[in-house]
C-alpha positions in Angstrom: 34.1 2.4 25.0 30.8 1.0 23.7 29.4 -2.0 25.4 28.3 -4.6 22.9 24.5 -5.1 23.0 23.4 -8.7 23.2 20.6 -9.8 20.8 17.3 -10.3 22.6 16.4 -13.9 23.1 13.4 -15.1 21.1 11.6 -16.4 24.2 11.6 -13.1 26.1 11.4 -10.4 23.4 8.8 -9.1 20.9 9.1 -9.1 17.1 9.5 -5.3 17.3 12.4 -5.5 19.8 14.2 -8.0 17.6 13.7 -5.9 14.5 15.1 -2.8 16.3 18.1 -4.8 17.4 18.8 -6.0 13.8 18.4 -2.5 12.3 20.7 -1.0 15.0 23.3 -3.8 14.8 23.6 -3.5 11.0 23.3 0.3 10.7 25.8 1.8 8.3 28.6 3.5 10.2 29.9 5.4 7.1 33.4 4.1 7.7 33.8 1.3 5.2 37.5 0.7 5.9 36.9 0.0 9.6 33.5 -1.6 9.5 33.1 -4.6 7.2 29.3 -4.9 7.5 28.8 -4.4 3.8 31.2 -7.2 3.0 29.1 -9.5 5.1 25.7 -8.3 3.9 26.9 -8.1 0.2 24.2 -5.6 -0.7 21.5 -7.6 1.0 19.1 -6.1 3.5 19.7 -7.1 7.1 16.0 -7.3 7.8 15.6 -9.8 5.0 18.6 -11.9 6.1 17.5 -11.9 9.7 13.8 -12.4 9.0 13.7 -15.8 10.7 15.2 -14.2 13.9 12.8 -11.2 13.7 9.8 -13.6 13.2 11.0 -15.7 16.2 11.9 -18.9 14.3 15.7 -19.0 14.9 18.1 -17.4 17.3 20.3 -14.5 16.1 23.5 -16.4 16.5 22.2 -19.3 14.3 21.3 -16.8 11.5 24.6 -15.0 11.9 26.7 -18.2 11.6 24.8 -19.2 8.4 25.4 -15.7 6.9 29.1 -15.9 7.8 29.5 -19.4 6.4 27.8 -18.4 3.2 30.0 -15.2 2.8 33.2 -17.3 3.2 32.5 -19.4 0.1 
């Protein structure tokens, strides 16, 4: 059982902490049938997609919702 890590809030985290979270959250699990991360990222780099979050401009959930909404089109 793995407890889901919560993304660090912008107001109490560093850029480095947010970057580490994104890299860990979107790390390849080498189990494509069970994972689905690649289908969401569509070949794009998670660091690029989450740049606004890493830079402290937008919260993680806001970026995630935008990515999901775009991937459903």
